C-alpha positions, 0 to 999 in steps of 0.5 A: 508445487510451482502451480501455487507458487506461481498463483502467489506471484500473480496475485502479488503482482496484481497488488502492486498493479494495484497500488503502483497504477499511475506508475505502470503507466507512467513506465509505459510511457517514460522507458527511463523508470527512475523519477528525474523531475526537479521537485522546486522548477513549477511551470505556472501561466501569467494567470497562475501567479496572478492568482496566487498573488491576489489569494496569498492565504487559503484555509485548509479543513484537516481531519483532527482525527485520521493518523497519520494522514492528519491528526491533532498532536499533543501540542494542538497542532494538526499534523501528518503526511498531508500536511506534510505535503501541504508544507512543501507545496507553500515551498513550491508555490509561495502559497500559504496555507491556513490550516483549520479543523474540518467539521468531517462533513463536505456538504457543510465545510468552509474552508477553500479546500480539504486536505485530505478525501480518500471517499469521493462520492461523499463529495457530490453535491458539495462545493468541492472537486478533488484534483484529478490525482491522487497525491498518496496511494496505500494498499489494504493488506490482512494483518493477523497475530504473530504465531498465526499461520494458516491466514495468507490471503482473503480465502482463508478468513472464509468462515473467520471473523475479519475487523475492517473500519466500520465506514471504509470502503473495505468493508462494503468490497469485502461483503459483496465479493466475499459474503462468507467472512464474517465482519467486525465494524470498528469505529477506528483503528485501535479498536480493530487492533484490539479485538485483533489482539485480543483473539475476538477475530482472526485477521484485521483486513486494514491500511496498510499506511494507518495501522501499522502507524497506529500499531507502532504509536499505540504499542500493538507489537503482536501483529504482522501483515500476512497477505495483500488484498486486491483494495487499494485508497487513493487520497486526494486534496480537494478544492472549491468548485468556483476554484479551478485555478487552485485547483490547477495550481496544486495539482502541478505542483503536487507533480512536481513532488519526486518519488523519492521525496514522496518515499521520505515523507511517508517514511516519516509517518510509517513504520512496519515490522514484517514478521520473518520469524519462524514457529516451525520444528518437526519433532521425530519420535522413532519408537524403536528400532527394530522396525528399521524398515519403518523406521526409514520411511518415516525418516524420508517422509521426514525430509520431503515435508521440511524440504516443502516447508523450506519452499513455502517459508521462502516464499512467505519470505518473498510475499511479506519482501513485496509488500515490505517494498509497497509500504514504503513506495519502493520504485516498480523496477525494484518491485518488479524485480524482486517477484521475478528474482523470487520466481527464479530461486523457486526453480534456477533453470528457468528464467524469469521475465515481467512485460509492461503494456504501454498506455496505446496497449500495442506494444510490450515494454520490459518490466523485470528480466535479472538473467536475461541478455539485454540484446533479447530486452532491447529486442521485446522492448 
């Protein structure tokens, strides 16, 4: 029992690491984990300020059908997470962006920059270069219909049908890593959600941010998140190759947006409801009272099964809690604390500690240790 729980905990921690690896690197290099950067101060060089003055308006290509990253609203305005970031950069940098509809082909795009790119190889041979660091990271998770109880991880999809985005990186990764999963490839999220809710497929492996937004916006209420995957999406801005000054300016601007502010931007567009209600119930029928020993054994087995089922429910709630923290971009210490606390609740005699390795790979740093004494954590750290 504990072994299976530790397996779950380790997988969840790996997913958290993949989704938040830059935050982990920052934690290793800076023991004070809360983000204290002032979001309105940007250290630009004299040359960079002169460049902004010489280029007062920058045209930005934005995809018109990639909600909630960027999309065309009913009043024909381009909106989305990337647009909110651009507006914030305008106020920080004193620069003006002019949004235009992307032709969705970097090789022929005429704008000065692209608002959001997730498939970096598509920029090869074009006139665009991605910024060094992505400004959005979101994990791929497993969605099922509410009431489904037999799928919790990718291994559970072996021999089953799963829908994925046709041109997404996950389709290729699943085909290579899990060849026994039968993949149904959809063109858009609405099509994928329809195949899931109709029962055509057993699960949907999709981007947490995008799928939850589309599900909420289009009224697909009969779905839930049941598990994590080792895959994550990183979204970059890309600029003209011959404008390295703009790349430097934008990266500096993005670096000054605090994690709290970034979480606020995402919360405006992502909403997810996790299935917390358990449909489990157990009926015991005792055929007669004559065989008291048989009835006693049946009752004992029922109690043992009920206790084990209760533990399974607790583990599932813990898994969903971590996924929820990831979906709202919770701080790394909060996620690690939740994992450690859950393991300790499984066995009250255990004291759990999650350690991080610093950037040099030579020292351990305390990531979470809810019940260990401060002097012990200080000695480790």
